[in-house]
N, C-alpha and C positions, 0 to 999 in steps of 0.2 A: 092554250097550251103553252105558248111561249111566255105569257105573263105569269102563269102559275109556276113555271120553271124558275123564272127570274126571282119570283118571290121567295121560293124555297132556297135558292142559292144565296140570296141576300141575307135571309135569317141564319143560314149556316155560317157564313162569313162573319156575321155580327156575333154569333155565339162564340166562335173561335177567338175573336178579339177580346170578348169579355173574359173568357177563361184565362187567356194569357195575361191579362191585367191583373186578375185576382191572384194568379200564381206569383207575380211579381211582388204584389202588396203583401201577401202572406209571407213570403220569404223574408222581406224586410222586417215584418213584425215579429216573427218567430226567432229570428237570428240577430235581432237588434241588440247591441252591447256585447256580443260575443266575439272574442278574437279569432281570427282565422289563423290556423297553424301554418307557418311558412314552409315551403319545400325543404329549405335548409336552415336548421336552427342556428341562431347567433349570427354574427357578422364579423367580417375580417378587419383587423386594424393594420394598416400599412406599416411596415418596418418591424413588426413583432415576430421574433423567431419562435415557432412552436417547439414544444419539448421534443427532443430527439433530433432536431434539424441542425443544431449548432454543433461544432466540433470542439473537443477538449483542447486546452492549451498545452501544447507538446513542448514548451520551452524547458530545457534541462535546468535543474537547480544550479549547477555550476555557472550558468549565465547570470543568474540573480546574485550569486556570490561575487562575480567579477565586477558588478556595478554596485555592490553593497556600500552603504554610507554608515561608517562607524559612529558618527555623531547621532544619526537617527536611531541606531541601534542602542546607544546609551539612553536615549529618551524612552525607547520601548522597554528597557530593563526596568523602568519605573513600575511596570505592571508586575514585576517579579520581586521588587524590593520589600514587599510586606513579609516575604518568607525567606528571602536569600540575601546574603551579603556578597560582595564581589571583590573587595580589597584583600590584599595579601594579609594573612593572619587574622582575618575577620571571623567572628564567631558564627557557629551554626545557629539557625533559628528554627522555624517550623520546617524549613528545608536547609540543605547543606550550604556552607559557603562554596562559591563557585569559582574561586581564583584557581587558574591553571587547570580547569576541568577538562578542556579539549585535549584528547590524547590519553586521558586517564581511563582505567577500567571502570565500566559501569557498576554502580552499586558497591564501590570499594573506596577505602580511604576516607577522606573528608573528616578527619579528626574523630573517627569513631561514630559517625552519624548512623542512626538506626534505619537503614534503608528497608524498603518492603522486600519480601521474598520474591515478589513478581519482578522487581528491578534487578535484584542480585542474581536471579536465574537467567537474565538475558545473556550474559557473557559478552565478550567483545569489548571494544573501547568506544569512547565518545569521538567519533570522527564526524566529518561534514554531513555524511548520508544519515547516520543513526541520530545525530542531534536534530536534524531537519525532521526526521520521522517523529521523534519525541515531541518536538515543539508544535508539530501539526496536530497530534492528538495523543497526549500521554497515556490515556486509558486504552487507545487501540494499540499503542506500541508495546505496553506492558500491562495487560489486563490484570487488575487487582492492585495497582499501584496506589500509594497513599496520596499521590499528587492530585489535587482537586481542580487544578487549572484546566479549562476546557481546551486550550490550544489557540494557535494563531492561524487563520485561514489564508492570509496574504503571504505568498512565497517571498515577496521582496522584503516584507517586515521581518520574516524569519531570518533571511539571509543577513539583514542589517544586524539583528541580535546576535546571530552566531559569530559574525566577524568581530563584533564588539567583545563577546566572551572570549574569542581567540586571542584578542589583544591584551587580555589580562592574564599574563604569565604562561601562555601556551605558545602562541606564534607558530602554528602549523602553516605550511605553505598552502596557498589556495590551490585547489584542484584545477586542472586544465578544462577549459570548456570544450566539450565533444564537438567534432566537426559535423556539420549537417550532412545527412545522407544525400547521396547523388539522386538526381531526379529519376523517379521510377524504382528506386531501391526500396526493399522492404524494411520497415523500421525495426530496430533491435528491441527485444523484449526488455522490459524494465527490470532492474535488479531486484532480486527477491531477498527480503529481510527475514532471517531465521529467528525462531523462537526456541530457545534452549530447553524450556520446560516441555514444550511439545516434542522436542527432539529426544528428550530423555524417554518419553513414552514410545516413540518410534524405535528407539534403540533396543526395545524388547525383541525385535525381529533379528537383532544381531547377537542377542545374549546366549544363544545355544553354542556359539563358537567363540565369542569374545567377552571380556569384561572391561570395564572402564574405571575400576577402583584403583587409585594410586598405589602401587607396590603389589597389586594383585598378580596372580600367576598367568602364564599363557595357557591357552586351551588348544582347541583345534586351530583356532586363529590366535594372533598375538593380542596381549593386553593393549588397550588403546588409550589409556590415560596419558596425556601429554604428547599424543602423536602429531597434533597439528603444529607445523614448523619444523618437524623432524625430517630427515632425509628419508625418501621413499625406500622401503625394505632394508632399513638400517636399525641397529640397536634392538630394542624390544627383548632384552634378556636372552640374546642368542637364539631367537626364534629362527627356524629353518624356512626362510622365504624361498619362493620359486625363482628360478633363474630368469623367468620372464619378467617378474616384478623387480628383481635386483637390477636388471638391465635398463630400467626406465630412467634412473637417475633423478635428479631434482628433489624437491621437497614437497611435503604434504601441505600445500596452501589451499585456499578455498576453491580455486579452479581445478587443481588436480584432484582434490577429494570429490568434487562434484562429478567430474568425469568418471572417476572410479566407482562412485555409488550409482551412477546412471547405467553403466554397463561394464563390470569388471573385466569380462572376457574380451571386450573390444578395447579397453584401456590397455591391458596387458595380455595379449593372446598367449595362451599356454599357462596362465595363472592357475594355482590350485584352488582359488576361490570359486565355489560352486554357486554362489548367490547370484540370481538372475539380474538384480539391480532394481532401482527405484525409478519409476517413470514420472512421479510427481515432483516438480522442481521445488515446490514449497517444503515437501517432506524432507528432501535432500538438504535444503538450506536449514531446516530445523535440527537435523541430525549434526550437521557441521557446526551449528551454533552450540550444540551440546558438547561435542568433542572439543571445542575451543575452550569450554568452561571447566573441563576436568583436566587438571595438571598433573 
């Protein structure tokens, strides 16, 4: 009985060993040459910042202007020289002569150069901010411009070039570098650049009460041609302004007009203006750019 049990147990153990061996052999045979999918695809490379991990450079453009190199700017101007001249009295070419361009109205003058409607519609003047935006991407600054240049991505190169342009007959004072915010302070919002063409479309919301045609009549609200730079609640062909607005004083500059368009009732409590205001900062900037363009 004992011998028979031992024989059966031995054969059972032997069969198990054989089956285990066959399983291992068959696995190697059928999966030979096939790559095994790793638990995590790919591998990490030390020192590489993944998309979305790095922070944007928050250096204000004024800081680049403060350390600008005029000689390097002159070298960068070589990229512009196929279309532009820079010397006083120089001829226009594919692009206008750029002598004393800083501080001049956009799309104006330049010996009768035929500017695009896109650039003429911008309004305002060539200052440090607008020239920086233009040189960063002309097509983004003035969609529809004839300028085919793609732009300069390096802020220091743009600063060098603008300081060089400024040295040629303009000599505007350099803007001050803004102070760094205190630790823990919320960063200020970036300045919004207005688009006069879009502002003209947004002005349709105002057209029921105002017009912006030079010499046009007052309506429910005053005519707004040439209002930018004028005293708040003054002139406008004898329009009867509210006492609340007349008491404000000052002039209609970009800051006061932005505050007014944001919330007229808050800007001048008691005003006759029933318009609730515009919450979109870009839309307000566009309307202000348009108002600056109508004289």
